[in-house]
Biotite code that builds the C-alpha atoms (Angstrom):
import biotite.structure as struc

atoms = struc.array([
    struc.Atom([-4.562, 6.085, 13.814], chain_id="A", res_id=1, res_name="MET", atom_name="CA", element="C"),
    struc.Atom([-1.954, 3.937, 12.084], chain_id="A", res_id=2, res_name="ARG", atom_name="CA", element="C"),
    struc.Atom([-3.066, 2.542, 8.728], chain_id="A", res_id=3, res_name="ILE", atom_name="CA", element="C"),
    struc.Atom([-1.688, 0.640, 5.733], chain_id="A", res_id=4, res_name="VAL", atom_name="CA", element="C"),
    struc.Atom([-2.683, 1.368, 2.157], chain_id="A", res_id=5, res_name="PHE", atom_name="CA", element="C"),
    struc.Atom([-2.681, -1.691, -0.085], chain_id="A", res_id=6, res_name="ASP", atom_name="CA", element="C"),
    struc.Atom([-0.747, -1.382, -3.330], chain_id="A", res_id=7, res_name="THR", atom_name="CA", element="C"),
    struc.Atom([-3.859, -1.149, -5.510], chain_id="A", res_id=8, res_name="ASN", atom_name="CA", element="C"),
    struc.Atom([-5.120, 1.817, -3.498], chain_id="A", res_id=9, res_name="VAL", atom_name="CA", element="C"),
    struc.Atom([-1.737, 3.551, -3.657], chain_id="A", res_id=10, res_name="LEU", atom_name="CA", element="C"),
    struc.Atom([-1.723, 3.094, -7.445], chain_id="A", res_id=11, res_name="ILE", atom_name="CA", element="C"),
    struc.Atom([-5.204, 4.640, -7.696], chain_id="A", res_id=12, res_name="SER", atom_name="CA", element="C"),
    struc.Atom([-4.133, 7.551, -5.509], chain_id="A", res_id=13, res_name="ALA", atom_name="CA", element="C"),
    struc.Atom([-1.034, 8.099, -7.644], chain_id="A", res_id=14, res_name="ALA", atom_name="CA", element="C"),
    struc.Atom([-2.625, 8.047, -11.089], chain_id="A", res_id=15, res_name="ILE", atom_name="CA", element="C"),
    struc.Atom([-6.008, 9.655, -10.493], chain_id="A", res_id=16, res_name="SER", atom_name="CA", element="C"),
    struc.Atom([-7.494, 12.699, -8.814], chain_id="A", res_id=17, res_name="THR", atom_name="CA", element="C"),
    struc.Atom([-10.667, 11.035, -7.557], chain_id="A", res_id=18, res_name="GLY", atom_name="CA", element="C"),
    struc.Atom([-11.845, 9.897, -4.148], chain_id="A", res_id=19, res_name="ASN", atom_name="CA", element="C"),
    struc.Atom([-8.913, 7.565, -3.505], chain_id="A", res_id=20, res_name="VAL", atom_name="CA", element="C"),
    struc.Atom([-6.480, 10.413, -4.188], chain_id="A", res_id=21, res_name="TYR", atom_name="CA", element="C"),
    struc.Atom([-8.395, 12.597, -1.713], chain_id="A", res_id=22, res_name="LYS", atom_name="CA", element="C"),
    struc.Atom([-8.502, 9.798, 0.873], chain_id="A", res_id=23, res_name="LEU", atom_name="CA", element="C"),
    struc.Atom([-4.757, 9.219, 0.632], chain_id="A", res_id=24, res_name="TYR", atom_name="CA", element="C"),
    struc.Atom([-3.846, 12.890, 0.970], chain_id="A", res_id=25, res_name="HIS", atom_name="CA", element="C"),
    struc.Atom([-6.282, 13.568, 3.803], chain_id="A", res_id=26, res_name="SER", atom_name="CA", element="C"),
    struc.Atom([-4.936, 10.456, 5.564], chain_id="A", res_id=27, res_name="SER", atom_name="CA", element="C"),
    struc.Atom([-1.422, 11.878, 5.339], chain_id="A", res_id=28, res_name="LEU", atom_name="CA", element="C"),
    struc.Atom([-2.626, 14.849, 7.378], chain_id="A", res_id=29, res_name="LEU", atom_name="CA", element="C"),
    struc.Atom([-4.725, 13.006, 9.942], chain_id="A", res_id=30, res_name="ALA", atom_name="CA", element="C"),
    struc.Atom([-3.053, 9.597, 10.374], chain_id="A", res_id=31, res_name="HIS", atom_name="CA", element="C"),
    struc.Atom([0.238, 7.743, 10.332], chain_id="A", res_id=32, res_name="GLU", atom_name="CA", element="C"),
    struc.Atom([0.533, 5.698, 7.166], chain_id="A", res_id=33, res_name="ILE", atom_name="CA", element="C"),
    struc.Atom([2.733, 2.631, 7.469], chain_id="A", res_id=34, res_name="VAL", atom_name="CA", element="C"),
    struc.Atom([4.275, 0.796, 4.528], chain_id="A", res_id=35, res_name="THR", atom_name="CA", element="C"),
    struc.Atom([7.072, -1.600, 3.641], chain_id="A", res_id=36, res_name="SER", atom_name="CA", element="C"),
    struc.Atom([9.665, -2.103, 0.946], chain_id="A", res_id=37, res_name="GLU", atom_name="CA", element="C"),
    struc.Atom([7.468, -4.942, -0.321], chain_id="A", res_id=38, res_name="TYR", atom_name="CA", element="C"),
    struc.Atom([4.573, -2.548, -0.959], chain_id="A", res_id=39, res_name="ILE", atom_name="CA", element="C"),
    struc.Atom([6.864, 0.052, -2.516], chain_id="A", res_id=40, res_name="LYS", atom_name="CA", element="C"),
    struc.Atom([8.465, -2.513, -4.835], chain_id="A", res_id=41, res_name="GLU", atom_name="CA", element="C"),
    struc.Atom([5.061, -3.897, -5.849], chain_id="A", res_id=42, res_name="GLU", atom_name="CA", element="C"),
    struc.Atom([3.827, -0.323, -6.476], chain_id="A", res_id=43, res_name="PHE", atom_name="CA", element="C"),
    struc.Atom([6.799, 0.415, -8.739], chain_id="A", res_id=44, res_name="GLU", atom_name="CA", element="C"),
    struc.Atom([6.464, -2.913, -10.543], chain_id="A", res_id=45, res_name="SER", atom_name="CA", element="C"),
    struc.Atom([2.792, -2.263, -11.338], chain_id="A", res_id=46, res_name="VAL", atom_name="CA", element="C"),
    struc.Atom([3.537, 1.223, -12.666], chain_id="A", res_id=47, res_name="LEU", atom_name="CA", element="C"),
    struc.Atom([6.314, -0.162, -14.865], chain_id="A", res_id=48, res_name="LEU", atom_name="CA", element="C"),
    struc.Atom([4.734, -3.408, -16.065], chain_id="A", res_id=49, res_name="ASP", atom_name="CA", element="C"),
    struc.Atom([0.982, -2.805, -16.111], chain_id="A", res_id=50, res_name="LYS", atom_name="CA", element="C"),
    struc.Atom([0.777, 0.927, -16.778], chain_id="A", res_id=51, res_name="PHE", atom_name="CA", element="C"),
    struc.Atom([4.022, 1.169, -18.804], chain_id="A", res_id=52, res_name="HIS", atom_name="CA", element="C"),
    struc.Atom([5.384, 4.199, -16.968], chain_id="A", res_id=53, res_name="TYR", atom_name="CA", element="C"),
    struc.Atom([9.025, 4.973, -17.654], chain_id="A", res_id=54, res_name="SER", atom_name="CA", element="C"),
    struc.Atom([11.598, 4.106, -14.998], chain_id="A", res_id=55, res_name="LYS", atom_name="CA", element="C"),
    struc.Atom([12.242, 7.818, -14.368], chain_id="A", res_id=56, res_name="VAL", atom_name="CA", element="C"),
    struc.Atom([8.543, 8.663, -13.968], chain_id="A", res_id=57, res_name="ASN", atom_name="CA", element="C"),
    struc.Atom([8.028, 5.608, -11.752], chain_id="A", res_id=58, res_name="THR", atom_name="CA", element="C"),
    struc.Atom([10.882, 6.687, -9.467], chain_id="A", res_id=59, res_name="GLU", atom_name="CA", element="C"),
    struc.Atom([9.514, 10.243, -9.233], chain_id="A", res_id=60, res_name="ILE", atom_name="CA", element="C"),
    struc.Atom([5.971, 9.089, -8.444], chain_id="A", res_id=61, res_name="ILE", atom_name="CA", element="C"),
    struc.Atom([7.249, 6.530, -5.939], chain_id="A", res_id=62, res_name="SER", atom_name="CA", element="C"),
    struc.Atom([9.342, 9.165, -4.140], chain_id="A", res_id=63, res_name="GLU", atom_name="CA", element="C"),
    struc.Atom([6.328, 11.467, -3.886], chain_id="A", res_id=64, res_name="ILE", atom_name="CA", element="C"),
    struc.Atom([3.957, 8.733, -2.674], chain_id="A", res_id=65, res_name="MET", atom_name="CA", element="C"),
    struc.Atom([6.274, 7.125, -0.111], chain_id="A", res_id=66, res_name="PHE", atom_name="CA", element="C"),
    struc.Atom([8.372, 9.978, 1.271], chain_id="A", res_id=67, res_name="ARG", atom_name="CA", element="C"),
    struc.Atom([6.080, 10.719, 4.229], chain_id="A", res_id=68, res_name="LYS", atom_name="CA", element="C"),
    struc.Atom([5.246, 7.113, 5.074], chain_id="A", res_id=69, res_name="LEU", atom_name="CA", element="C"),
    struc.Atom([6.748, 5.073, 7.893], chain_id="A", res_id=70, res_name="GLU", atom_name="CA", element="C"),
    struc.Atom([8.547, 1.943, 6.695], chain_id="A", res_id=71, res_name="PHE", atom_name="CA", element="C"),
    struc.Atom([8.478, -1.292, 8.703], chain_id="A", res_id=72, res_name="VAL", atom_name="CA", element="C"),
    struc.Atom([9.638, -4.831, 8.022], chain_id="A", res_id=73, res_name="ASP", atom_name="CA", element="C"),
    struc.Atom([6.542, -7.021, 7.552], chain_id="A", res_id=74, res_name="PRO", atom_name="CA", element="C"),
    struc.Atom([5.914, -9.764, 10.082], chain_id="A", res_id=75, res_name="VAL", atom_name="CA", element="C"),
    struc.Atom([5.922, -13.182, 8.413], chain_id="A", res_id=76, res_name="LEU", atom_name="CA", element="C"),
    struc.Atom([2.323, -14.388, 8.245], chain_id="A", res_id=77, res_name="ILE", atom_name="CA", element="C"),
    struc.Atom([1.833, -18.054, 7.538], chain_id="A", res_id=78, res_name="GLY", atom_name="CA", element="C"),
    struc.Atom([-1.423, -19.168, 9.096], chain_id="A", res_id=79, res_name="ASP", atom_name="CA", element="C"),
    struc.Atom([-3.926, -16.998, 7.205], chain_id="A", res_id=80, res_name="VAL", atom_name="CA", element="C"),
    struc.Atom([-5.731, -18.637, 4.298], chain_id="A", res_id=81, res_name="ALA", atom_name="CA", element="C"),
    struc.Atom([-6.007, -16.125, 1.474], chain_id="A", res_id=82, res_name="LEU", atom_name="CA", element="C"),
    struc.Atom([-6.970, -16.488, -2.164], chain_id="A", res_id=83, res_name="ASP", atom_name="CA", element="C"),
    struc.Atom([-3.847, -14.512, -3.058], chain_id="A", res_id=84, res_name="ASP", atom_name="CA", element="C"),
    struc.Atom([-0.756, -15.321, -0.959], chain_id="A", res_id=85, res_name="PRO", atom_name="CA", element="C"),
    struc.Atom([0.923, -12.117, -2.216], chain_id="A", res_id=86, res_name="THR", atom_name="CA", element="C"),
    struc.Atom([-1.425, -10.304, 0.181], chain_id="A", res_id=87, res_name="ASP", atom_name="CA", element="C"),
    struc.Atom([0.352, -11.835, 3.192], chain_id="A", res_id=88, res_name="LEU", atom_name="CA", element="C"),
    struc.Atom([3.090, -9.141, 3.253], chain_id="A", res_id=89, res_name="PRO", atom_name="CA", element="C"),
    struc.Atom([0.348, -6.476, 3.295], chain_id="A", res_id=90, res_name="ILE", atom_name="CA", element="C"),
    struc.Atom([-1.101, -8.076, 6.413], chain_id="A", res_id=91, res_name="ILE", atom_name="CA", element="C"),
    struc.Atom([2.420, -8.525, 7.792], chain_id="A", res_id=92, res_name="GLY", atom_name="CA", element="C"),
    struc.Atom([3.077, -4.814, 7.266], chain_id="A", res_id=93, res_name="THR", atom_name="CA", element="C"),
    struc.Atom([-0.102, -3.923, 9.138], chain_id="A", res_id=94, res_name="ALA", atom_name="CA", element="C"),
    struc.Atom([0.822, -6.211, 12.030], chain_id="A", res_id=95, res_name="VAL", atom_name="CA", element="C"),
    struc.Atom([4.413, -4.945, 12.214], chain_id="A", res_id=96, res_name="ALA", atom_name="CA", element="C"),
    struc.Atom([3.212, -1.344, 12.116], chain_id="A", res_id=97, res_name="GLY", atom_name="CA", element="C"),
    struc.Atom([0.548, -1.955, 14.779], chain_id="A", res_id=98, res_name="LYS", atom_name="CA", element="C"),
    struc.Atom([-2.073, -0.650, 12.361], chain_id="A", res_id=99, res_name="CYS", atom_name="CA", element="C"),
    struc.Atom([-5.772, -0.585, 13.094], chain_id="A", res_id=100, res_name="LYS", atom_name="CA", element="C"),
    struc.Atom([-6.821, -0.524, 9.456], chain_id="A", res_id=101, res_name="MET", atom_name="CA", element="C"),
    struc.Atom([-5.844, -1.733, 5.995], chain_id="A", res_id=102, res_name="ILE", atom_name="CA", element="C"),
    struc.Atom([-7.218, 0.425, 3.189], chain_id="A", res_id=103, res_name="VAL", atom_name="CA", element="C"),
    struc.Atom([-7.759, -1.912, 0.248], chain_id="A", res_id=104, res_name="THR", atom_name="CA", element="C"),
    struc.Atom([-9.927, -2.659, -2.729], chain_id="A", res_id=105, res_name="GLY", atom_name="CA", element="C"),
    struc.Atom([-8.964, -6.338, -2.546], chain_id="A", res_id=106, res_name="ASP", atom_name="CA", element="C"),
    struc.Atom([-12.053, -8.418, -1.828], chain_id="A", res_id=107, res_name="LYS", atom_name="CA", element="C"),
    struc.Atom([-9.870, -11.239, -0.540], chain_id="A", res_id=108, res_name="GLY", atom_name="CA", element="C"),
    struc.Atom([-8.777, -9.023, 2.354], chain_id="A", res_id=109, res_name="LEU", atom_name="CA", element="C"),
    struc.Atom([-12.299, -7.829, 3.187], chain_id="A", res_id=110, res_name="TYR", atom_name="CA", element="C"),
    struc.Atom([-13.189, -10.984, 5.048], chain_id="A", res_id=111, res_name="ARG", atom_name="CA", element="C"),
    struc.Atom([-10.372, -10.566, 7.581], chain_id="A", res_id=112, res_name="LEU", atom_name="CA", element="C"),
    struc.Atom([-11.382, -9.195, 10.944], chain_id="A", res_id=113, res_name="LYS", atom_name="CA", element="C"),
])
């Protein structure tokens, strides 16, 4: 199955060893994980700005997390009403990658079918 991990889930998988970490790594073995430069850039920005990781550590973690993922260019999504419009590229990545699932902790995305 082709799936997209939202940025918040990727951050959790990168900085913890809990269930999200296990889900991410087991998904690498069993599924095709699709991503985009948008998600990667947001991931790096959060590590730098919110968690205050150094640029070097952020680059290393990003390389590890994204090296086995398939990159696509997100489809532009304009007709979906979301509380947070920055989620539109996540949906656009899923559409472009022909994904069946978005793995997210974002309640605003839960209501999408």
